[in-house]
C-alpha positions as CSV (number, residue, x, y, z in Angstrom):
1,M,33.3,-45.6,34.1
2,P,35.6,-44.7,31.1
3,P,37.8,-41.7,31.3
4,V,37.5,-38.3,30.3
5,L,39.8,-38.0,27.3
6,Y,41.3,-34.8,26.0
7,V,42.4,-35.3,22.6
8,I,45.4,-32.8,21.3
9,R,46.6,-32.8,17.6
10,H,50.3,-32.2,17.8
11,A,51.8,-28.9,17.2
12,Q,53.4,-27.6,13.8
13,G,56.3,-30.0,12.9
14,E,59.0,-29.4,10.3
15,H,57.4,-31.8,8.0
16,N,54.2,-29.5,7.3
17,D,56.2,-28.2,4.2
18,S,58.4,-31.1,3.6
19,H,56.7,-34.5,3.7
20,H,59.9,-36.0,2.6
21,L,61.6,-35.5,6.3
22,R,61.1,-38.7,8.3
23,D,59.6,-38.3,12.0
24,A,60.0,-34.6,11.9
25,L,60.5,-32.3,15.1
26,L,58.7,-29.5,16.3
27,T,59.2,-26.2,14.8
28,E,59.9,-23.1,17.0
29,A,56.4,-21.9,16.0
30,G,55.1,-25.4,17.4
31,K,56.7,-24.9,20.5
32,A,55.0,-21.7,20.6
33,Q,51.8,-23.3,20.0
34,C,52.4,-25.8,22.8
35,K,53.2,-22.8,25.0
36,D,49.9,-21.3,24.1
37,L,47.9,-24.3,24.8
38,Q,49.6,-24.7,28.1
39,E,48.3,-21.4,29.0
40,H,44.9,-21.7,27.7
41,F,44.0,-25.6,28.6
42,L,41.5,-25.1,31.6
43,F,41.8,-29.0,32.6
44,M,45.6,-29.1,32.8
45,Q,45.5,-30.0,36.5
46,D,43.0,-32.8,35.8
47,V,45.1,-35.0,33.7
48,Q,46.5,-37.9,35.4
49,A,48.5,-39.4,32.6
50,L,49.6,-38.3,29.0
51,I,49.3,-40.7,26.0
52,A,51.3,-39.7,22.7
53,S,52.2,-41.3,19.4
54,P,55.7,-42.4,19.4
55,L,56.3,-40.1,16.4
56,R,58.7,-37.3,17.7
57,R,56.5,-34.3,17.2
58,A,53.7,-35.7,19.3
59,I,56.4,-36.6,22.0
60,Q,57.6,-33.2,22.0
61,T,54.0,-31.5,21.9
62,A,53.1,-33.6,25.1
63,A,56.2,-32.4,27.1
64,F,56.1,-29.0,25.9
65,T,52.5,-28.7,26.4
66,F,52.3,-30.3,29.9
67,A,55.7,-29.3,31.1
68,P,54.6,-27.5,34.2
69,E,52.4,-30.6,35.2
70,L,55.1,-33.2,34.4
71,E,57.7,-31.1,36.2
72,K,55.3,-30.8,39.5
73,R,53.5,-34.1,39.5
74,Q,55.7,-36.3,37.3
75,L,52.6,-37.6,35.4
76,P,53.2,-40.7,33.2
77,I,53.7,-40.4,29.5
78,I,52.6,-43.7,27.6
79,L,53.9,-44.0,24.2
80,A,50.9,-45.6,22.2
81,P,52.0,-46.7,18.6
82,D,48.2,-47.1,17.7
83,A,48.0,-43.3,18.1
84,Q,50.4,-42.9,15.1
85,E,49.4,-41.1,11.6
86,I,47.7,-43.1,8.9
87,S,50.0,-42.3,5.8
88,F,53.0,-43.9,4.5
89,L,54.5,-40.6,4.0
90,P,58.3,-40.3,5.1
91,C,57.3,-37.8,7.7
92,D,54.7,-40.4,9.2
93,L,57.0,-43.0,9.4
94,G,58.7,-43.3,12.8
95,H,62.1,-44.5,13.7
96,D,62.8,-47.9,15.0
97,A,61.8,-48.8,18.4
98,D,65.1,-48.8,19.9
99,V,65.8,-45.3,18.5
100,I,62.4,-44.0,19.9
101,K,63.1,-45.4,23.3
102,M,66.7,-43.8,23.3
103,Q,65.7,-40.5,22.0
104,A,62.2,-40.1,23.8
105,P,63.7,-39.3,27.2
106,D,65.9,-36.6,25.5
107,L,62.9,-35.1,23.8
108,I,61.2,-34.8,27.1
109,A,64.2,-33.4,28.8
110,K,64.3,-30.3,26.4
111,A,61.0,-29.3,27.8
112,V,61.2,-30.7,31.4
113,P,64.8,-31.3,32.5
114,S,63.6,-32.5,36.0
115,Y,61.3,-35.2,34.3
116,N,61.9,-38.5,35.9
117,V,62.3,-40.9,32.7
118,L,61.1,-43.9,34.9
119,N,57.5,-42.2,34.3
120,L,58.0,-43.1,30.7
121,D,56.4,-46.0,29.5
122,T,57.5,-47.1,26.1
123,T,56.6,-50.9,26.5
124,L,54.0,-50.9,23.6
125,V,56.7,-49.4,21.3
126,D,57.5,-52.8,19.7
127,E,59.8,-53.8,16.7
128,S,56.9,-53.7,14.4
129,W,55.2,-50.5,15.5
130,N,56.6,-48.6,12.4
131,S,56.5,-51.3,10.0
132,K,53.2,-50.0,8.3
133,K,51.9,-53.4,8.0
134,G,49.1,-55.3,9.6
135,I,47.3,-53.2,12.0
136,Q,49.8,-50.2,11.2
137,A,49.2,-50.2,7.7
138,P,48.1,-46.9,5.9
139,N,44.8,-48.6,4.6
140,L,41.4,-47.9,5.7
141,N,40.6,-51.4,7.6
142,A,43.8,-51.3,9.4
143,V,43.2,-47.6,10.5
144,R,39.7,-48.2,11.5
145,S,40.8,-51.4,13.4
146,R,43.5,-49.6,15.0
147,A,41.2,-46.7,16.0
148,A,38.8,-49.3,17.6
149,R,41.5,-50.9,19.6
150,L,43.0,-47.7,20.9
151,R,39.3,-46.4,22.0
152,N,39.2,-49.8,23.8
153,W,42.4,-49.5,25.4
154,I,41.7,-45.8,26.4
155,Y,38.3,-47.0,27.7
156,N,39.7,-49.6,30.1
157,R,42.5,-47.3,31.6
158,P,42.2,-46.8,35.4
159,E,42.8,-43.0,35.1
160,K,39.7,-40.7,35.2
161,Y,41.4,-38.0,33.0
162,L,43.7,-38.7,30.4
163,A,45.3,-36.4,27.6
164,L,46.1,-37.7,24.0
165,V,48.4,-36.2,21.7
166,S,48.3,-37.8,18.0
167,H,47.9,-36.9,14.6
168,G,45.4,-34.8,12.4
169,G,44.4,-37.9,9.9
170,F,44.2,-40.4,12.8
171,L,42.1,-38.3,15.2
172,H,39.4,-38.3,12.6
173,Y,39.2,-41.9,12.8
174,L,39.8,-42.4,16.4
175,M,36.8,-39.6,17.0
176,E,34.6,-40.9,14.2
177,D,34.3,-37.2,13.3
178,W,34.9,-36.3,9.4
179,T,34.6,-32.5,10.0
180,G,37.5,-31.0,7.8
181,Y,38.8,-34.5,6.8
182,E,40.8,-34.5,3.7
183,E,40.2,-38.0,1.9
184,A,43.6,-38.0,0.0
185,R,46.0,-38.3,3.3
186,G,48.6,-40.8,1.9
187,M,46.2,-43.8,2.7
188,T,45.4,-46.7,0.4
189,A,42.0,-47.8,-0.4
190,H,41.9,-51.2,1.3
């Protein structure tokens, strides 16, 4: 049976007013949004693993939102490049794989100092994850393919309950829900 998936858009990042910032971090307001979700998300204790886009604001959102459960149960966090945002804007261009693999434990530790980084899975973050080429390209065909591939990967996970922290533009494609979708999100037509 496929898992139940709780879908979360990352909290407010520094890039919201400055799209030129590469791979922005959360603002203080964004951290407060995580705290608010932490207090109001009724299924926190059901989640067995977290999946996050390797963009830093998504990693931070996962860590700050699920901090109590990460501390208590040391939930796995899986960084999934297929969950990255859809545009070619600097704010949606992640750092190289080695930088993300080095920074991710520190980003998590700021929210959960006791988190065992051995529970952080970065194996899907390869050298091409941020290339914006192939399946990671910011064009309609690639984004649709990437969303389908991520849905299939999630469908085949062994956990019963997962939480995914991703990005507003990409989540429309993942969920195939176009409510509130803005067509001009930095993608090319093909």
